[in-house]
C-alpha positions as a Markdown table, in Angstrom:
| # | Residue | x | y | z |
|---|---|---|---|---|
| 1 | Met | 27.1 | -33.2 | 26.9 |
| 2 | Thr | 25.4 | -30.7 | 29.2 |
| 3 | Thr | 23.0 | -28.1 | 27.9 |
| 4 | Arg | 22.3 | -24.6 | 29.2 |
| 5 | Pro | 18.7 | -24.3 | 30.4 |
| 6 | Asp | 18.3 | -20.9 | 28.7 |
| 7 | Val | 19.1 | -22.2 | 25.2 |
| 8 | Leu | 17.1 | -24.6 | 23.0 |
| 9 | Thr | 19.1 | -27.5 | 21.7 |
| 10 | Pro | 19.5 | -27.9 | 18.0 |
| 11 | Gln | 17.0 | -30.8 | 17.9 |
| 12 | Glu | 14.5 | -28.8 | 19.9 |
| 13 | Ala | 15.0 | -25.7 | 17.8 |
| 14 | Ala | 14.5 | -27.7 | 14.6 |
| 15 | Thr | 11.3 | -29.2 | 15.8 |
| 16 | Ala | 9.8 | -26.5 | 17.9 |
| 17 | Ser | 10.8 | -23.0 | 16.8 |
| 18 | Val | 9.2 | -23.2 | 13.3 |
| 19 | Pro | 5.8 | -24.9 | 13.9 |
| 20 | Gly | 4.9 | -26.7 | 10.7 |
| 21 | Arg | 6.3 | -24.1 | 8.3 |
| 22 | Arg | 8.5 | -24.8 | 5.4 |
| 23 | Thr | 9.8 | -22.8 | 2.5 |
| 24 | Arg | 8.3 | -23.3 | -0.9 |
| 25 | Arg | 10.3 | -23.8 | -4.0 |
| 26 | Leu | 9.6 | -21.1 | -6.6 |
| 27 | Thr | 8.4 | -23.2 | -9.5 |
| 28 | Pro | 8.1 | -21.9 | -13.0 |
| 29 | Gly | 4.4 | -22.8 | -13.1 |
| 30 | Phe | 3.7 | -20.8 | -10.0 |
| 31 | Leu | 5.4 | -17.7 | -11.4 |
| 32 | Val | 3.8 | -18.1 | -14.9 |
| 33 | Arg | 0.3 | -18.2 | -13.3 |
| 34 | Gln | 1.0 | -15.1 | -11.2 |
| 35 | Leu | 2.5 | -13.3 | -14.3 |
| 36 | Leu | -0.6 | -14.2 | -16.4 |
| 37 | Arg | -2.9 | -12.8 | -13.7 |
| 38 | Leu | -0.8 | -9.6 | -13.6 |
| 39 | Ala | -0.9 | -9.2 | -17.4 |
| 40 | Gly | -4.7 | -9.8 | -17.4 |
| 41 | Ser | -5.2 | -7.2 | -14.6 |
| 42 | Leu | -3.0 | -4.7 | -16.4 |
| 43 | Ala | -5.1 | -5.2 | -19.6 |
| 44 | Val | -8.3 | -4.5 | -17.6 |
| 45 | Leu | -6.6 | -1.4 | -16.1 |
| 46 | Val | -5.7 | 0.0 | -19.5 |
| 47 | Val | -9.4 | -0.3 | -20.6 |
| 48 | Ala | -10.6 | 1.2 | -17.4 |
| 49 | Ser | -8.2 | 4.1 | -17.4 |
| 50 | Phe | -9.5 | 5.0 | -20.9 |
| 51 | Ala | -13.2 | 4.5 | -20.2 |
| 52 | Met | -13.4 | 6.2 | -16.8 |
| 53 | Ile | -12.3 | 9.6 | -18.0 |
| 54 | His | -14.6 | 9.5 | -21.1 |
| 55 | Leu | -17.6 | 8.6 | -19.0 |
| 56 | Ile | -17.2 | 11.8 | -16.8 |
| 57 | Pro | -19.7 | 14.4 | -18.2 |
| 58 | Gly | -18.3 | 17.7 | -19.5 |
| 59 | Asp | -16.3 | 18.9 | -22.4 |
| 60 | Pro | -12.6 | 19.4 | -21.8 |
| 61 | Leu | -12.2 | 21.8 | -24.7 |
| 62 | Arg | -14.9 | 24.2 | -23.3 |
| 63 | Gln | -13.0 | 24.2 | -20.0 |
| 64 | Met | -9.7 | 24.8 | -21.8 |
| 65 | Leu | -11.0 | 27.5 | -24.3 |
| 66 | Gly | -13.8 | 29.0 | -22.2 |
| 67 | Pro | -17.6 | 28.9 | -22.7 |
| 68 | Thr | -17.5 | 31.8 | -25.1 |
| 69 | Ala | -15.0 | 30.4 | -27.5 |
| 70 | Pro | -16.2 | 30.3 | -31.2 |
| 71 | Lys | -17.5 | 26.9 | -32.4 |
| 72 | Glu | -15.0 | 26.9 | -35.3 |
| 73 | Leu | -12.1 | 27.2 | -32.8 |
| 74 | Val | -13.5 | 24.4 | -30.6 |
| 75 | Ala | -14.0 | 22.2 | -33.7 |
| 76 | Gln | -10.5 | 22.9 | -35.0 |
| 77 | Arg | -8.9 | 22.2 | -31.6 |
| 78 | Arg | -11.0 | 19.0 | -31.2 |
| 79 | Ser | -9.7 | 17.8 | -34.6 |
| 80 | Glu | -6.1 | 18.6 | -33.7 |
| 81 | Leu | -6.4 | 16.5 | -30.5 |
| 82 | Gly | -8.2 | 13.6 | -32.2 |
| 83 | Leu | -11.2 | 14.0 | -30.0 |
| 84 | Asp | -13.6 | 14.0 | -33.0 |
| 85 | Glu | -12.7 | 10.4 | -33.9 |
| 86 | Pro | -14.8 | 7.4 | -32.7 |
| 87 | Leu | -14.0 | 6.2 | -29.2 |
| 88 | Phe | -12.7 | 2.8 | -30.5 |
| 89 | Thr | -10.2 | 4.7 | -32.8 |
| 90 | Gln | -9.1 | 6.9 | -29.9 |
| 91 | Phe | -8.6 | 3.8 | -27.8 |
| 92 | Thr | -6.5 | 2.0 | -30.4 |
| 93 | His | -4.3 | 5.1 | -30.6 |
| 94 | Tyr | -4.1 | 5.2 | -26.8 |
| 95 | Val | -2.9 | 1.6 | -26.6 |
| 96 | Arg | -0.4 | 2.1 | -29.5 |
| 97 | Asp | 1.1 | 5.1 | -27.8 |
| 98 | Leu | 1.3 | 3.2 | -24.5 |
| 99 | Phe | 3.4 | 0.5 | -26.1 |
| 100 | Ser | 5.7 | 3.1 | -27.6 |
| 101 | Gly | 6.1 | 4.8 | -24.2 |
| 102 | Asp | 4.3 | 8.0 | -25.3 |
| 103 | Leu | 1.7 | 9.1 | -22.7 |
| 104 | Gly | 0.8 | 12.3 | -24.5 |
| 105 | Thr | 0.9 | 15.9 | -23.4 |
| 106 | Ser | -1.4 | 17.9 | -21.1 |
| 107 | Phe | -4.3 | 19.6 | -22.8 |
| 108 | Phe | -3.9 | 22.6 | -20.6 |
| 109 | Thr | -0.1 | 23.1 | -20.1 |
| 110 | Ser | 1.3 | 21.2 | -23.1 |
| 111 | Gln | 3.7 | 19.6 | -20.7 |
| 112 | Pro | 4.7 | 15.9 | -21.6 |
| 113 | Val | 2.8 | 13.6 | -19.2 |
| 114 | Thr | 6.0 | 11.6 | -18.6 |
| 115 | Asp | 7.6 | 14.7 | -17.2 |
| 116 | Ile | 4.7 | 15.3 | -14.9 |
| 117 | Ile | 4.9 | 11.7 | -13.6 |
| 118 | Gly | 8.7 | 11.8 | -13.3 |
| 119 | Gln | 8.5 | 15.0 | -11.1 |
| 120 | Gly | 5.7 | 13.8 | -8.8 |
| 121 | Leu | 6.0 | 10.0 | -8.5 |
| 122 | Pro | 9.2 | 9.9 | -6.4 |
| 123 | Asn | 7.7 | 12.2 | -3.8 |
| 124 | Thr | 4.4 | 10.2 | -3.7 |
| 125 | Leu | 6.4 | 6.9 | -3.3 |
| 126 | Ala | 8.6 | 8.4 | -0.6 |
| 127 | Leu | 5.5 | 9.3 | 1.4 |
| 128 | Ala | 3.9 | 5.9 | 1.0 |
| 129 | Val | 7.1 | 3.9 | 1.8 |
| 130 | Leu | 8.0 | 6.0 | 4.8 |
| 131 | Ala | 4.5 | 5.8 | 6.1 |
| 132 | Thr | 4.5 | 2.0 | 5.7 |
| 133 | Leu | 7.9 | 1.6 | 7.4 |
| 134 | Ser | 6.8 | 3.9 | 10.2 |
| 135 | Ala | 3.5 | 2.0 | 10.7 |
| 136 | Leu | 5.4 | -1.4 | 10.9 |
| 137 | Ala | 8.0 | 0.0 | 13.3 |
| 138 | Val | 5.3 | 1.1 | 15.7 |
| 139 | Ala | 2.7 | -1.6 | 15.2 |
| 140 | Val | 4.7 | -4.8 | 15.4 |
| 141 | Pro | 6.2 | -4.1 | 18.9 |
| 142 | Leu | 2.9 | -2.6 | 20.0 |
| 143 | Gly | 0.9 | -5.7 | 19.0 |
| 144 | Leu | 3.5 | -8.0 | 20.5 |
| 145 | Trp | 3.4 | -6.1 | 23.8 |
| 146 | Ala | -0.4 | -6.1 | 23.9 |
| 147 | Ala | -0.6 | -9.8 | 23.2 |
| 148 | Val | 1.9 | -10.7 | 25.9 |
| 149 | Arg | 0.2 | -8.6 | 28.5 |
| 150 | Thr | -3.3 | -9.8 | 27.7 |
| 151 | His | -2.5 | -13.5 | 27.1 |
| 152 | Asn | -4.9 | -16.0 | 28.8 |
| 153 | Gly | -7.4 | -13.2 | 29.6 |
| 154 | Arg | -5.1 | -11.2 | 31.8 |
| 155 | Arg | -5.3 | -7.4 | 32.2 |
| 156 | Arg | -8.7 | -6.9 | 30.7 |
| 157 | Gly | -8.2 | -3.1 | 31.1 |
| 158 | Thr | -5.2 | -3.2 | 28.8 |
| 159 | Glu | -7.1 | -5.3 | 26.2 |
| 160 | Thr | -10.1 | -2.9 | 26.3 |
| 161 | Ala | -8.0 | 0.2 | 25.9 |
| 162 | Phe | -6.0 | -1.4 | 23.1 |
| 163 | Thr | -8.9 | -2.6 | 21.0 |
| 164 | Thr | -10.9 | 0.6 | 21.6 |
| 165 | Leu | -8.1 | 3.0 | 20.7 |
| 166 | Thr | -6.9 | 1.0 | 17.7 |
| 167 | Gly | -10.4 | 0.5 | 16.4 |
| 168 | Ala | -11.1 | 4.3 | 16.6 |
| 169 | Ala | -7.8 | 5.0 | 14.9 |
| 170 | Val | -8.6 | 2.8 | 12.0 |
| 171 | Ala | -12.0 | 4.4 | 11.5 |
| 172 | Ile | -10.7 | 7.9 | 11.0 |
| 173 | Pro | -9.7 | 8.9 | 7.4 |
| 174 | Glu | -6.1 | 9.9 | 6.7 |
| 175 | Tyr | -7.0 | 13.4 | 5.5 |
| 176 | Leu | -8.7 | 14.2 | 8.8 |
| 177 | Tyr | -5.5 | 13.3 | 10.6 |
| 178 | Gly | -3.7 | 15.5 | 8.2 |
| 179 | Leu | -6.0 | 18.5 | 8.9 |
| 180 | Ala | -5.7 | 18.0 | 12.6 |
| 181 | Leu | -1.9 | 17.8 | 12.5 |
| 182 | Leu | -1.8 | 20.8 | 10.1 |
| 183 | Leu | -3.9 | 23.0 | 12.4 |
| 184 | Val | -2.3 | 22.0 | 15.7 |
| 185 | Leu | 1.4 | 21.3 | 15.0 |
| 186 | Ala | 2.0 | 23.5 | 11.9 |
| 187 | Leu | -0.3 | 26.5 | 12.0 |
| 188 | Gly | -0.9 | 26.5 | 15.8 |
| 189 | Leu | 2.5 | 25.6 | 17.3 |
| 190 | Gly | 4.7 | 26.2 | 14.2 |
| 191 | Leu | 6.7 | 23.1 | 14.9 |
| 192 | Phe | 6.7 | 21.8 | 11.3 |
| 193 | Pro | 6.3 | 23.3 | 7.8 |
| 194 | Pro | 2.6 | 23.6 | 6.9 |
| 195 | Ala | 3.0 | 22.8 | 3.2 |
| 196 | Gly | 5.3 | 21.8 | 0.4 |
| 197 | Leu | 8.6 | 20.0 | 0.4 |
| 198 | Thr | 11.3 | 22.2 | 2.0 |
| 199 | Gly | 13.4 | 19.6 | 3.8 |
| 200 | Pro | 13.3 | 16.5 | 6.0 |
| 201 | Ala | 10.9 | 18.2 | 8.5 |
| 202 | Ser | 8.3 | 18.5 | 5.7 |
| 203 | Phe | 7.9 | 14.7 | 5.7 |
| 204 | Val | 6.8 | 14.5 | 9.4 |
| 205 | Leu | 3.2 | 15.6 | 9.2 |
| 206 | Pro | 2.1 | 13.9 | 6.0 |
| 207 | Val | 3.9 | 10.6 | 6.9 |
| 208 | Thr | 2.3 | 10.7 | 10.3 |
| 209 | Ala | -1.1 | 11.3 | 8.9 |
| 210 | Leu | -0.8 | 8.4 | 6.5 |
| 211 | Ala | 0.7 | 6.0 | 9.1 |
| 212 | Ile | -1.7 | 6.3 | 12.0 |
| 213 | Ala | -4.6 | 4.2 | 10.7 |
| 214 | Pro | -2.3 | 1.5 | 9.1 |
| 215 | Ala | -0.3 | 1.3 | 12.3 |
| 216 | Ala | -3.5 | 0.6 | 14.3 |
| 217 | Met | -4.7 | -2.0 | 11.9 |
| 218 | Ile | -1.3 | -3.8 | 11.8 |
| 219 | Ala | -1.1 | -3.7 | 15.6 |
| 220 | Arg | -4.4 | -5.4 | 15.9 |
| 221 | Leu | -3.3 | -8.1 | 13.4 |
| 222 | Ala | 0.0 | -8.5 | 15.1 |
| 223 | Arg | -1.7 | -9.0 | 18.5 |
| 224 | Val | -4.0 | -11.7 | 17.1 |
| 225 | Glu | -1.1 | -13.5 | 15.4 |
| 226 | Thr | 1.0 | -13.3 | 18.6 |
| 227 | Leu | -1.8 | -14.7 | 20.8 |
| 228 | Arg | -2.1 | -17.7 | 18.5 |
| 229 | Glu | 1.6 | -18.4 | 18.6 |
| 230 | Leu | 1.8 | -18.0 | 22.4 |
| 231 | Asp | -0.3 | -21.2 | 22.7 |
| 232 | Thr | 1.9 | -23.4 | 20.5 |
| 233 | Asp | 4.1 | -26.2 | 21.7 |
| 234 | Tyr | 7.3 | -24.6 | 20.8 |
| 235 | Met | 6.5 | -21.5 | 22.9 |
| 236 | Arg | 5.5 | -23.7 | 25.8 |
| 237 | Leu | 8.9 | -25.5 | 25.5 |
| 238 | Ala | 10.7 | -22.2 | 25.3 |
| 239 | His | 9.0 | -21.1 | 28.5 |
| 240 | Ala | 9.9 | -24.4 | 30.1 |
| 241 | Lys | 13.5 | -23.8 | 29.3 |
| 242 | Arg | 13.3 | -20.4 | 31.1 |
| 243 | Leu | 14.8 | -18.5 | 28.2 |
| 244 | Pro | 15.5 | -14.8 | 28.7 |
| 245 | Ala | 12.6 | -12.6 | 27.7 |
| 246 | Trp | 14.4 | -11.0 | 24.8 |
| 247 | Arg | 15.3 | -14.4 | 23.3 |
| 248 | Leu | 11.9 | -15.8 | 24.0 |
| 249 | Tyr | 10.0 | -13.1 | 22.2 |
| 250 | Ala | 12.5 | -11.6 | 19.7 |
| 251 | Val | 14.2 | -14.8 | 18.5 |
| 252 | His | 11.5 | -17.5 | 18.8 |
| 253 | Leu | 8.1 | -15.7 | 18.8 |
| 254 | Leu | 8.5 | -12.7 | 16.5 |
| 255 | Pro | 9.7 | -14.4 | 13.3 |
| 256 | Asn | 6.7 | -16.8 | 13.4 |
| 257 | Thr | 4.2 | -13.9 | 13.7 |
| 258 | Leu | 5.5 | -11.8 | 10.8 |
| 259 | Thr | 4.1 | -13.6 | 7.7 |
| 260 | Ala | 0.6 | -12.2 | 8.0 |
| 261 | Thr | 1.8 | -8.9 | 9.4 |
| 262 | Leu | 4.3 | -8.3 | 6.6 |
| 263 | Thr | 1.7 | -9.4 | 4.0 |
| 264 | Met | -0.7 | -6.8 | 5.4 |
| 265 | Gly | 2.1 | -4.2 | 5.4 |
| 266 | Gly | 2.7 | -4.9 | 1.7 |
| 267 | Leu | -1.0 | -4.5 | 0.9 |
| 268 | Leu | -1.2 | -1.4 | 3.0 |
| 269 | Leu | 1.7 | 0.1 | 1.0 |
| 270 | Ser | -0.4 | -0.2 | -2.2 |
| 271 | Gly | -3.3 | 1.4 | -0.4 |
| 272 | Leu | -1.2 | 4.2 | 0.9 |
| 273 | Ile | 0.0 | 5.0 | -2.6 |
| 274 | Thr | -3.5 | 5.6 | -3.7 |
| 275 | Gly | -4.7 | 7.0 | -0.4 |
| 276 | Ser | -2.1 | 9.7 | -0.3 |
| 277 | Val | -4.0 | 11.7 | -2.9 |
| 278 | Leu | -6.1 | 13.6 | -0.3 |
| 279 | Val | -3.2 | 13.9 | 2.2 |
| 280 | Glu | -1.0 | 15.4 | -0.6 |
| 281 | Asn | -3.7 | 18.0 | -1.2 |
| 282 | Val | -3.9 | 18.9 | 2.5 |
| 283 | Phe | -0.2 | 19.6 | 2.7 |
| 284 | Ala | 0.2 | 20.9 | -0.9 |
| 285 | Trp | 2.7 | 18.0 | -1.4 |
| 286 | Pro | 4.5 | 18.0 | -4.8 |
| 287 | Gly | 3.5 | 14.5 | -5.7 |
| 288 | Leu | 0.9 | 13.0 | -8.1 |
| 289 | Gly | -2.1 | 13.6 | -5.9 |
| 290 | Leu | -2.7 | 17.3 | -6.7 |
| 291 | Arg | -2.1 | 16.8 | -10.4 |
| 292 | Thr | -4.5 | 13.8 | -10.4 |
| 293 | Val | -7.3 | 15.8 | -8.8 |
| 294 | Glu | -6.7 | 18.7 | -11.2 |
| 295 | Ala | -6.6 | 16.5 | -14.3 |
| 296 | Ile | -9.8 | 14.7 | -13.4 |
| 297 | Thr | -11.8 | 17.8 | -12.6 |
| 298 | Gln | -10.5 | 19.5 | -15.8 |
| 299 | Lys | -10.9 | 16.4 | -17.9 |
| 300 | Asp | -7.3 | 16.6 | -19.0 |
| 301 | Tyr | -7.5 | 13.2 | -20.7 |
| 302 | Pro | -3.8 | 12.4 | -21.2 |
| 303 | Val | -2.8 | 13.3 | -17.6 |
| 304 | Ala | -5.8 | 11.8 | -15.9 |
| 305 | Gln | -5.5 | 8.5 | -17.9 |
| 306 | Ala | -1.8 | 8.3 | -17.1 |
| 307 | Met | -2.4 | 9.0 | -13.4 |
| 308 | Ile | -5.0 | 6.2 | -13.1 |
| 309 | Leu | -2.7 | 3.9 | -15.0 |
| 310 | Val | 0.3 | 4.6 | -12.8 |
| 311 | Tyr | -1.6 | 4.3 | -9.5 |
| 312 | Gly | -3.3 | 1.1 | -10.7 |
| 313 | Ala | -0.1 | -0.4 | -12.1 |
| 314 | Leu | 1.7 | 0.2 | -8.8 |
| 315 | Val | -1.0 | -1.4 | -6.8 |
| 316 | Leu | -1.1 | -4.5 | -9.1 |
| 317 | Leu | 2.7 | -4.8 | -9.0 |
| 318 | Ile | 2.9 | -4.6 | -5.2 |
| 319 | Asn | 0.0 | -7.1 | -4.9 |
| 320 | Phe | 1.9 | -9.4 | -7.3 |
| 321 | Leu | 5.1 | -9.3 | -5.2 |
| 322 | Val | 3.1 | -9.9 | -2.0 |
| 323 | Asp | 1.4 | -12.9 | -3.6 |
| 324 | Val | 4.7 | -14.4 | -4.7 |
| 325 | Leu | 6.4 | -13.8 | -1.4 |
| 326 | Leu | 3.5 | -15.2 | 0.6 |
| 327 | Gly | 3.5 | -18.3 | -1.6 |
| 328 | Ile | 7.2 | -18.8 | -0.8 |
| 329 | Leu | 7.1 | -18.0 | 2.9 |
| 330 | Asp | 3.8 | -19.7 | 3.8 |
| 331 | Pro | 2.9 | -22.8 | 1.7 |
| 332 | Lys | -0.2 | -23.3 | 3.8 |
| 333 | Ser | -1.7 | -20.1 | 2.5 |
| 334 | Thr | -4.6 | -20.0 | 0.0 |
| 335 | Leu | -2.2 | -18.6 | -2.5 |
| 336 | Ser | -0.5 | -22.0 | -2.9 |
| 337 | Thr | -0.9 | -23.9 | -6.1 |
| 338 | Pro | -4.0 | -26.2 | -6.4 |
| 339 | Ser | -1.7 | -29.3 | -6.8 |
| 340 | Ala | 0.2 | -28.5 | -3.6 |
| 341 | Ala | -3.1 | -27.9 | -1.8 |
| 342 | Thr | -4.4 | -31.3 | -3.0 |
| 343 | Arg | -1.3 | -33.1 | -1.9 |
| 344 | Arg | -1.5 | -31.5 | 1.6 |
| 345 | Glu | -5.2 | -32.5 | 1.9 |
| 346 | Gly | -4.3 | -36.0 | 0.8 |
């Protein structure tokens, strides 16, 4: 049987295209350990969300009623809100209400906190998800291209320009990108809406501001991963078979560089959810960011605690999913179970 020189045989593909990687069976023990870690982290988060707000100096009732409010009115309102009770009693009530799904009402607007979160969370998640997808769509091809061009020390100028530009892009905070884009493209040229959510065009500037630094970071990681894979035996064999460039890089190289890259993308998603607070304030975005800043500065306990809890829970959940997926896709990772690691060392 003859073989085409531009295609790997099944035997070659089986032994060369996936260098030493195998899928991991999702065992109950592995999942239980991850779930226990998640539960423990959530418990710490609940305590932290309660304690952090109460440690901020200032009296929320004085901000709400004004500095000239009579002491009797302040004391009456404090009793109505339960703020005159010991902190431990307030905490037990807080935990009890959490388990019942009651996040309380805002001190200042009397709006249920669940309504505030329900209105803002979808917009915040939309920004974070779109920014992550945009960063991956730009960074993975860019890192692959940079690695192929600079492999074996070639094109030093390309390598210097790539590392310098991506390093500078990572160092600049997202809100500065947001301010620059707002001043130039929105207020200066009038190409995009400057604030609010008025349609699809409103997503362009905040998503871009959030995506630039993560795209640069992922591109650097993708280049390092690609350079490592280019020196493996299966890539040398693919080169020797004179495969077409698209098949060489898209079919054989790209899948083996994505584990670390997609893992970083998942972690960046959790970072973008929390990092979007300042960008949302720059663009007056109707998400959780503006309400979070207002609640913390006003010491609006129920809203601030809920915001901290929501942001933290989202980060923990995304990290949990990343840990599980990485444990499945890459059994050689440090997230593998101790018994599996011992067997591999043996």
